[in-house]
Biopython code that builds the backbone (N, CA, C, O; Angstrom):
import numpy as np
from Bio.PDB.StructureBuilder import StructureBuilder

atoms = [
    (1, "UNK", "N", (-17.518, -139.479, 24.249)),
    (1, "UNK", "CA", (-18.135, -138.544, 23.949)),
    (1, "UNK", "C", (-17.084, -137.110, 23.233)),
    (1, "UNK", "O", (-15.966, -136.803, 23.648)),
    (2, "UNK", "N", (-17.527, -136.707, 22.563)),
    (2, "UNK", "CA", (-16.643, -135.545, 21.901)),
    (2, "UNK", "C", (-16.214, -133.937, 23.079)),
    (2, "UNK", "O", (-17.229, -133.648, 23.713)),
    (3, "UNK", "N", (-15.253, -133.167, 23.350)),
    (3, "UNK", "CA", (-14.853, -132.194, 23.944)),
    (3, "UNK", "C", (-15.453, -131.199, 22.962)),
    (3, "UNK", "O", (-15.213, -131.359, 21.765)),
    (4, "UNK", "N", (-16.288, -130.083, 23.405)),
    (4, "UNK", "CA", (-16.542, -128.687, 22.383)),
    (4, "UNK", "C", (-15.509, -127.439, 23.241)),
    (4, "UNK", "O", (-15.266, -127.189, 24.422)),
    (5, "UNK", "N", (-15.192, -126.999, 22.218)),
    (5, "UNK", "CA", (-14.469, -125.625, 22.501)),
    (5, "UNK", "C", (-15.557, -124.742, 22.909)),
    (5, "UNK", "O", (-16.623, -124.655, 22.299)),
    (6, "UNK", "N", (-15.185, -123.947, 24.193)),
    (6, "UNK", "CA", (-16.198, -123.009, 25.205)),
    (6, "UNK", "C", (-16.085, -121.997, 24.298)),
    (6, "UNK", "O", (-14.928, -121.702, 24.000)),
    (7, "UNK", "N", (-16.817, -121.486, 23.862)),
    (7, "UNK", "CA", (-17.183, -120.181, 22.868)),
    (7, "UNK", "C", (-17.298, -119.362, 24.256)),
    (7, "UNK", "O", (-18.221, -119.534, 25.052)),
    (8, "UNK", "N", (-15.981, -118.227, 24.484)),
    (8, "UNK", "CA", (-15.907, -116.898, 25.584)),
    (8, "UNK", "C", (-16.990, -115.937, 24.681)),
    (8, "UNK", "O", (-17.099, -115.994, 23.457)),
    (9, "UNK", "N", (-17.932, -114.842, 25.785)),
    (9, "UNK", "CA", (-17.964, -114.428, 24.887)),
    (9, "UNK", "C", (-17.539, -112.721, 24.394)),
    (9, "UNK", "O", (-16.709, -112.207, 25.144)),
    (10, "UNK", "N", (-17.912, -112.047, 23.509)),
    (10, "UNK", "CA", (-17.415, -111.537, 22.722)),
    (10, "UNK", "C", (-17.589, -109.464, 23.072)),
    (10, "UNK", "O", (-18.533, -108.758, 23.425)),
    (11, "UNK", "N", (-16.639, -109.283, 22.848)),
    (11, "UNK", "CA", (-16.566, -107.525, 22.707)),
    (11, "UNK", "C", (-16.015, -106.642, 21.320)),
    (11, "UNK", "O", (-14.945, -106.876, 20.757)),
    (12, "UNK", "N", (-16.768, -105.823, 21.003)),
    (12, "UNK", "CA", (-16.082, -104.840, 19.888)),
    (12, "UNK", "C", (-15.582, -103.988, 20.667)),
    (12, "UNK", "O", (-15.817, -103.597, 21.811)),
    (13, "UNK", "N", (-14.625, -103.686, 19.619)),
    (13, "UNK", "CA", (-13.526, -102.662, 20.513)),
    (13, "UNK", "C", (-13.071, -101.956, 18.882)),
    (13, "UNK", "O", (-12.481, -102.541, 17.974)),
    (14, "UNK", "N", (-13.603, -100.438, 18.905)),
    (14, "UNK", "CA", (-13.049, -99.680, 17.149)),
    (14, "UNK", "C", (-12.009, -98.527, 17.992)),
    (14, "UNK", "O", (-11.950, -97.754, 18.948)),
    (15, "UNK", "N", (-11.099, -99.205, 16.561)),
    (15, "UNK", "CA", (-9.453, -98.550, 16.820)),
    (15, "UNK", "C", (-9.606, -97.447, 16.096)),
    (15, "UNK", "O", (-10.368, -97.676, 15.156)),
    (16, "UNK", "N", (-9.090, -95.980, 16.124)),
    (16, "UNK", "CA", (-8.692, -95.265, 15.068)),
    (16, "UNK", "C", (-7.659, -96.528, 14.018)),
    (16, "UNK", "O", (-7.088, -97.539, 14.425)),
    (17, "UNK", "N", (-7.703, -96.172, 13.111)),
    (17, "UNK", "CA", (-6.670, -97.005, 12.615)),
    (17, "UNK", "C", (-5.008, -96.580, 12.854)),
    (17, "UNK", "O", (-4.121, -97.430, 12.937)),
    (18, "UNK", "N", (-4.798, -95.270, 12.938)),
    (18, "UNK", "CA", (-3.464, -94.867, 13.574)),
    (18, "UNK", "C", (-2.990, -95.668, 14.887)),
    (18, "UNK", "O", (-1.780, -95.785, 15.082)),
    (19, "UNK", "N", (-3.830, -96.171, 15.710)),
    (19, "UNK", "CA", (-3.570, -97.024, 16.744)),
    (19, "UNK", "C", (-3.564, -98.037, 16.452)),
    (19, "UNK", "O", (-2.435, -98.508, 16.582)),
    (20, "UNK", "N", (-4.583, -99.030, 15.926)),
    (20, "UNK", "CA", (-4.367, -100.022, 14.850)),
    (20, "UNK", "C", (-2.573, -100.502, 14.048)),
    (20, "UNK", "O", (-1.898, -101.526, 14.151)),
    (21, "UNK", "N", (-2.419, -99.609, 13.532)),
    (21, "UNK", "CA", (-1.041, -99.417, 12.795)),
    (21, "UNK", "C", (-0.047, -99.471, 14.243)),
    (21, "UNK", "O", (0.470, -100.535, 14.586)),
    (22, "UNK", "N", (0.125, -98.333, 14.946)),
    (22, "UNK", "CA", (1.348, -98.174, 16.364)),
    (22, "UNK", "C", (1.264, -99.891, 17.410)),
    (22, "UNK", "O", (2.242, -100.467, 17.886)),
    (23, "UNK", "N", (0.022, -100.273, 17.489)),
    (23, "UNK", "CA", (0.056, -101.464, 18.222)),
    (23, "UNK", "C", (0.561, -102.525, 17.606)),
    (23, "UNK", "O", (1.609, -103.018, 18.021)),
    (24, "UNK", "N", (-0.123, -103.065, 16.482)),
    (24, "UNK", "CA", (0.441, -104.088, 15.646)),
    (24, "UNK", "C", (2.018, -104.226, 15.602)),
    (24, "UNK", "O", (2.752, -105.178, 15.870)),
    (25, "UNK", "N", (2.327, -102.696, 15.087)),
    (25, "UNK", "CA", (4.238, -102.497, 15.230)),
    (25, "UNK", "C", (4.693, -103.103, 16.478)),
    (25, "UNK", "O", (5.313, -104.154, 16.636)),
    (26, "UNK", "N", (4.258, -102.216, 17.377)),
    (26, "UNK", "CA", (4.314, -102.737, 18.719)),
    (26, "UNK", "C", (4.669, -104.017, 18.979)),
    (26, "UNK", "O", (5.706, -104.574, 19.340)),
    (27, "UNK", "N", (3.346, -104.419, 18.658)),
    (27, "UNK", "CA", (3.199, -105.899, 19.149)),
    (27, "UNK", "C", (4.468, -106.996, 18.502)),
    (27, "UNK", "O", (5.085, -107.880, 19.096)),
    (28, "UNK", "N", (4.579, -106.467, 16.825)),
    (28, "UNK", "CA", (5.529, -108.145, 16.339)),
    (28, "UNK", "C", (6.784, -107.410, 16.604)),
    (28, "UNK", "O", (7.690, -107.724, 15.832)),
    (29, "UNK", "N", (7.004, -106.743, 17.264)),
    (29, "UNK", "CA", (9.049, -105.948, 17.605)),
    (29, "UNK", "C", (8.799, -106.246, 19.108)),
    (29, "UNK", "O", (9.883, -106.088, 19.669)),
    (30, "UNK", "N", (7.881, -106.596, 19.977)),
    (30, "UNK", "CA", (8.003, -106.894, 21.372)),
    (30, "UNK", "C", (8.165, -108.448, 21.809)),
    (30, "UNK", "O", (7.485, -109.348, 21.316)),
    (31, "UNK", "N", (8.881, -108.588, 22.525)),
    (31, "UNK", "CA", (9.490, -110.074, 23.065)),
    (31, "UNK", "C", (8.514, -110.007, 24.378)),
    (31, "UNK", "O", (8.611, -109.473, 25.483)),
    (32, "UNK", "N", (7.337, -110.963, 23.594)),
    (32, "UNK", "CA", (5.975, -110.780, 25.054)),
    (32, "UNK", "C", (6.594, -111.282, 26.192)),
    (32, "UNK", "O", (6.085, -110.902, 27.246)),
    (33, "UNK", "N", (7.491, -111.985, 26.273)),
    (33, "UNK", "CA", (8.004, -112.820, 27.471)),
    (33, "UNK", "C", (8.709, -111.473, 28.323)),
    (33, "UNK", "O", (8.807, -111.825, 29.499)),
    (34, "UNK", "N", (9.043, -110.569, 28.210)),
    (34, "UNK", "CA", (9.453, -109.463, 28.394)),
    (34, "UNK", "C", (8.717, -108.796, 28.939)),
    (34, "UNK", "O", (9.101, -108.797, 30.109)),
    (35, "UNK", "N", (7.756, -108.117, 28.841)),
    (35, "UNK", "CA", (6.517, -107.495, 28.869)),
    (35, "UNK", "C", (6.537, -107.747, 30.878)),
    (35, "UNK", "O", (6.760, -108.739, 31.572)),
    (36, "UNK", "N", (6.399, -107.180, 31.011)),
    (36, "UNK", "CA", (5.988, -107.227, 32.972)),
    (36, "UNK", "C", (4.334, -107.282, 32.356)),
    (36, "UNK", "O", (3.755, -106.527, 31.574)),
    (37, "UNK", "N", (3.821, -108.666, 33.164)),
    (37, "UNK", "CA", (2.950, -108.906, 33.815)),
    (37, "UNK", "C", (2.473, -109.380, 35.050)),
    (37, "UNK", "O", (3.249, -109.990, 35.785)),
    (38, "UNK", "N", (1.412, -109.203, 35.350)),
    (38, "UNK", "CA", (0.901, -109.582, 36.923)),
    (38, "UNK", "C", (0.389, -111.299, 36.943)),
    (38, "UNK", "O", (0.376, -112.042, 37.925)),
    (39, "UNK", "N", (0.020, -111.598, 35.632)),
    (39, "UNK", "CA", (-1.036, -113.176, 35.100)),
    (39, "UNK", "C", (-0.651, -113.435, 33.695)),
    (39, "UNK", "O", (-0.395, -112.503, 32.934)),
    (40, "UNK", "N", (-0.605, -114.603, 33.350)),
    (40, "UNK", "CA", (0.100, -114.813, 32.444)),
    (40, "UNK", "C", (-1.144, -114.919, 31.037)),
    (40, "UNK", "O", (-1.061, -115.281, 29.863)),
    (41, "UNK", "N", (-2.480, -114.287, 32.083)),
    (41, "UNK", "CA", (-3.719, -114.293, 30.629)),
    (41, "UNK", "C", (-3.198, -112.392, 30.109)),
    (41, "UNK", "O", (-3.473, -111.851, 29.038)),
    (42, "UNK", "N", (-2.728, -112.023, 30.814)),
    (42, "UNK", "CA", (-2.098, -110.652, 29.834)),
    (42, "UNK", "C", (-1.341, -111.051, 28.680)),
    (42, "UNK", "O", (-1.546, -110.457, 27.621)),
    (43, "UNK", "N", (-0.631, -111.825, 28.730)),
    (43, "UNK", "CA", (0.388, -111.857, 27.398)),
    (43, "UNK", "C", (-0.722, -112.752, 26.694)),
    (43, "UNK", "O", (-0.933, -112.294, 25.571)),
    (44, "UNK", "N", (-1.256, -113.513, 26.878)),
    (44, "UNK", "CA", (-2.146, -114.109, 26.007)),
    (44, "UNK", "C", (-3.178, -113.195, 25.400)),
    (44, "UNK", "O", (-3.562, -113.325, 24.237)),
    (45, "UNK", "N", (-3.615, -112.264, 26.226)),
    (45, "UNK", "CA", (-4.262, -110.878, 25.658)),
    (45, "UNK", "C", (-3.836, -110.338, 24.420)),
    (45, "UNK", "O", (-4.354, -110.173, 23.315)),
    (46, "UNK", "N", (-2.215, -110.007, 25.184)),
    (46, "UNK", "CA", (-1.855, -109.056, 23.830)),
    (46, "UNK", "C", (-1.290, -109.899, 22.190)),
    (46, "UNK", "O", (-1.123, -109.407, 21.073)),
    (47, "UNK", "N", (-1.110, -111.417, 22.727)),
    (47, "UNK", "CA", (-1.078, -112.168, 21.861)),
    (47, "UNK", "C", (-2.375, -112.482, 21.070)),
    (47, "UNK", "O", (-2.205, -112.858, 19.910)),
    (48, "UNK", "N", (-3.887, -112.363, 21.616)),
    (48, "UNK", "CA", (-4.813, -112.659, 21.301)),
    (48, "UNK", "C", (-5.103, -110.736, 20.184)),
    (48, "UNK", "O", (-5.494, -110.423, 19.059)),
    (49, "UNK", "N", (-4.761, -110.243, 21.036)),
    (49, "UNK", "CA", (-4.616, -108.804, 19.850)),
    (49, "UNK", "C", (-3.968, -108.608, 18.767)),
    (49, "UNK", "O", (-4.330, -108.011, 17.752)),
    (50, "UNK", "N", (-2.779, -109.240, 19.054)),
    (50, "UNK", "CA", (-2.057, -109.267, 17.732)),
    (50, "UNK", "C", (-1.981, -110.182, 16.662)),
    (50, "UNK", "O", (-1.331, -110.011, 15.631)),
    (51, "UNK", "N", (-2.952, -111.557, 17.066)),
    (51, "UNK", "CA", (-3.320, -112.276, 16.303)),
    (51, "UNK", "C", (-4.907, -111.998, 15.529)),
    (51, "UNK", "O", (-5.339, -112.798, 14.699)),
    (52, "UNK", "N", (-5.448, -111.122, 15.817)),
    (52, "UNK", "CA", (-6.588, -110.319, 15.792)),
    (52, "UNK", "C", (-6.274, -109.147, 14.699)),
    (52, "UNK", "O", (-7.053, -108.826, 13.801)),
    (53, "UNK", "N", (-5.295, -108.704, 14.881)),
    (53, "UNK", "CA", (-5.024, -107.726, 14.028)),
    (53, "UNK", "C", (-4.165, -108.074, 12.665)),
    (53, "UNK", "O", (-3.965, -107.307, 11.724)),
    (54, "UNK", "N", (-3.759, -109.286, 12.792)),
    (54, "UNK", "CA", (-2.970, -109.794, 11.910)),
    (54, "UNK", "C", (-3.791, -110.141, 11.164)),
    (54, "UNK", "O", (-4.040, -109.459, 10.169)),
    (55, "UNK", "N", (-4.437, -111.281, 11.424)),
    (55, "UNK", "CA", (-6.264, -111.838, 10.876)),
    (55, "UNK", "C", (-7.359, -110.985, 9.906)),
    (55, "UNK", "O", (-7.896, -111.008, 8.799)),
    (56, "UNK", "N", (-7.285, -110.253, 11.106)),
    (56, "UNK", "CA", (-8.799, -109.612, 10.535)),
    (56, "UNK", "C", (-8.747, -108.199, 9.992)),
    (56, "UNK", "O", (-9.803, -107.594, 9.805)),
    (57, "UNK", "N", (-7.640, -107.671, 9.744)),
    (57, "UNK", "CA", (-7.224, -106.293, 9.168)),
    (57, "UNK", "C", (-6.352, -106.232, 8.054)),
    (57, "UNK", "O", (-5.862, -107.302, 7.693)),
    (58, "UNK", "N", (-6.032, -105.123, 7.386)),
    (58, "UNK", "CA", (-4.999, -104.846, 5.931)),
    (58, "UNK", "C", (-3.905, -104.701, 6.883)),
    (58, "UNK", "O", (-2.778, -104.909, 6.435)),
    (59, "UNK", "N", (-4.053, -104.303, 8.422)),
    (59, "UNK", "CA", (-2.686, -103.435, 9.176)),
    (59, "UNK", "C", (-1.668, -104.002, 8.928)),
    (59, "UNK", "O", (-0.691, -103.275, 8.752)),
    (60, "UNK", "N", (-1.443, -105.744, 8.797)),
    (60, "UNK", "CA", (0.110, -106.167, 8.393)),
    (60, "UNK", "C", (0.890, -105.867, 6.995)),
    (60, "UNK", "O", (2.075, -105.998, 6.691)),
    (61, "UNK", "N", (-0.530, -105.298, 6.081)),
    (61, "UNK", "CA", (0.700, -104.598, 4.866)),
    (61, "UNK", "C", (1.242, -103.292, 4.771)),
    (61, "UNK", "O", (1.765, -102.843, 3.751)),
    (62, "UNK", "N", (1.083, -102.551, 6.085)),
    (62, "UNK", "CA", (1.228, -101.518, 5.964)),
    (62, "UNK", "C", (2.666, -101.079, 5.861)),
    (62, "UNK", "O", (3.373, -101.910, 6.431)),
    (63, "UNK", "N", (3.584, -99.780, 5.190)),
    (63, "UNK", "CA", (4.420, -99.629, 4.932)),
    (63, "UNK", "C", (5.130, -98.976, 6.547)),
    (63, "UNK", "O", (4.700, -98.989, 7.700)),
    (64, "UNK", "N", (6.287, -98.489, 5.968)),
    (64, "UNK", "CA", (7.324, -98.004, 7.112)),
    (64, "UNK", "C", (6.907, -96.678, 7.292)),
    (64, "UNK", "O", (6.814, -96.113, 8.382)),
    (65, "UNK", "N", (6.598, -96.083, 5.930)),
    (65, "UNK", "CA", (6.001, -94.738, 5.837)),
    (65, "UNK", "C", (4.747, -94.578, 6.447)),
    (65, "UNK", "O", (4.495, -93.547, 7.070)),
    (66, "UNK", "N", (3.708, -95.742, 6.301)),
    (66, "UNK", "CA", (2.903, -95.661, 7.318)),
    (66, "UNK", "C", (3.160, -95.942, 8.251)),
    (66, "UNK", "O", (2.224, -95.504, 8.919)),
    (67, "UNK", "N", (3.830, -96.420, 8.916)),
    (67, "UNK", "CA", (4.014, -96.825, 10.373)),
    (67, "UNK", "C", (4.505, -95.399, 11.245)),
    (67, "UNK", "O", (4.250, -95.121, 12.417)),
    (68, "UNK", "N", (5.258, -94.652, 10.288)),
    (68, "UNK", "CA", (5.861, -93.602, 11.256)),
    (68, "UNK", "C", (4.908, -92.132, 10.796)),
    (68, "UNK", "O", (4.982, -91.036, 11.352)),
    (69, "UNK", "N", (4.285, -92.395, 9.969)),
    (69, "UNK", "CA", (3.139, -91.543, 9.962)),
    (69, "UNK", "C", (1.996, -91.840, 11.065)),
    (69, "UNK", "O", (1.368, -90.930, 11.606)),
    (70, "UNK", "N", (1.843, -92.859, 11.271)),
    (70, "UNK", "CA", (0.405, -93.524, 12.198)),
    (70, "UNK", "C", (1.138, -92.757, 13.855)),
    (70, "UNK", "O", (0.458, -92.098, 14.641)),
    (71, "UNK", "N", (2.283, -93.002, 13.994)),
    (71, "UNK", "CA", (3.257, -92.779, 14.891)),
    (71, "UNK", "C", (3.397, -91.525, 15.833)),
    (71, "UNK", "O", (3.617, -91.298, 17.023)),
    (72, "UNK", "N", (3.037, -90.508, 14.123)),
    (72, "UNK", "CA", (3.555, -89.172, 14.274)),
    (72, "UNK", "C", (2.203, -88.634, 15.139)),
    (72, "UNK", "O", (2.106, -88.187, 16.281)),
    (73, "UNK", "N", (1.224, -88.874, 14.097)),
    (73, "UNK", "CA", (-0.535, -88.726, 14.279)),
    (73, "UNK", "C", (-0.818, -89.132, 16.112)),
    (73, "UNK", "O", (-1.393, -88.516, 17.010)),
    (74, "UNK", "N", (-0.174, -90.310, 16.068)),
    (74, "UNK", "CA", (-1.035, -90.438, 17.512)),
    (74, "UNK", "C", (-0.079, -89.615, 18.644)),
    (74, "UNK", "O", (-0.485, -89.329, 19.770)),
    (75, "UNK", "N", (1.322, -89.279, 18.108)),
    (75, "UNK", "CA", (2.208, -88.483, 19.447)),
    (75, "UNK", "C", (1.875, -86.979, 19.857)),
    (75, "UNK", "O", (1.941, -86.394, 20.938)),
    (76, "UNK", "N", (1.353, -86.436, 18.124)),
    (76, "UNK", "CA", (1.478, -85.041, 17.870)),
    (76, "UNK", "C", (0.771, -84.370, 19.208)),
    (76, "UNK", "O", (1.404, -83.364, 19.527)),
    (77, "UNK", "N", (-0.003, -84.545, 19.816)),
    (77, "UNK", "CA", (-0.729, -83.979, 20.536)),
    (77, "UNK", "C", (-0.758, -84.372, 22.271)),
    (77, "UNK", "O", (-1.382, -83.778, 23.150)),
    (78, "UNK", "N", (0.027, -85.423, 22.391)),
    (78, "UNK", "CA", (0.602, -85.953, 23.807)),
    (78, "UNK", "C", (1.443, -85.151, 24.343)),
    (78, "UNK", "O", (1.678, -85.599, 25.465)),
    (79, "UNK", "N", (2.296, -83.781, 24.082)),
    (79, "UNK", "CA", (3.197, -82.877, 24.790)),
    (79, "UNK", "C", (4.688, -83.973, 25.355)),
    (79, "UNK", "O", (5.539, -83.463, 26.084)),
    (80, "UNK", "N", (4.822, -85.548, 24.877)),
    (80, "UNK", "CA", (6.147, -86.139, 24.994)),
    (80, "UNK", "C", (7.420, -85.774, 24.689)),
    (80, "UNK", "O", (8.355, -86.538, 24.927)),
]
sb = StructureBuilder()
sb.init_structure("model")
sb.init_model(0)
sb.init_chain("A")
sb.init_seg("    ")
for serial, (resi, resn, name, xyz) in enumerate(atoms, 1):
    if name == "N":
        sb.init_residue(resn, " ", resi, " ")
    sb.init_atom(name, np.array(xyz, "f"), 0.0, 1.0, " ", f" {name:<3s}", serial, name[0])
structure = sb.get_structure()
């Protein structure tokens, strides 16, 4: 008997492009083993998000200038 992978329910999340760029850049440069978590599934969810951004968008091809522009755009109205 073959074992079939369980298909988990999916949701769609719309992100501003700048959010996706900033998240991708952060996830690519972050040691997920160093991120504080309370359950291993949290680290897996971050890894899954990175994988989706990497495989299903053109975000991996952005330039350093585009990353910096996205960071500025996102931080503009934060008051930090």
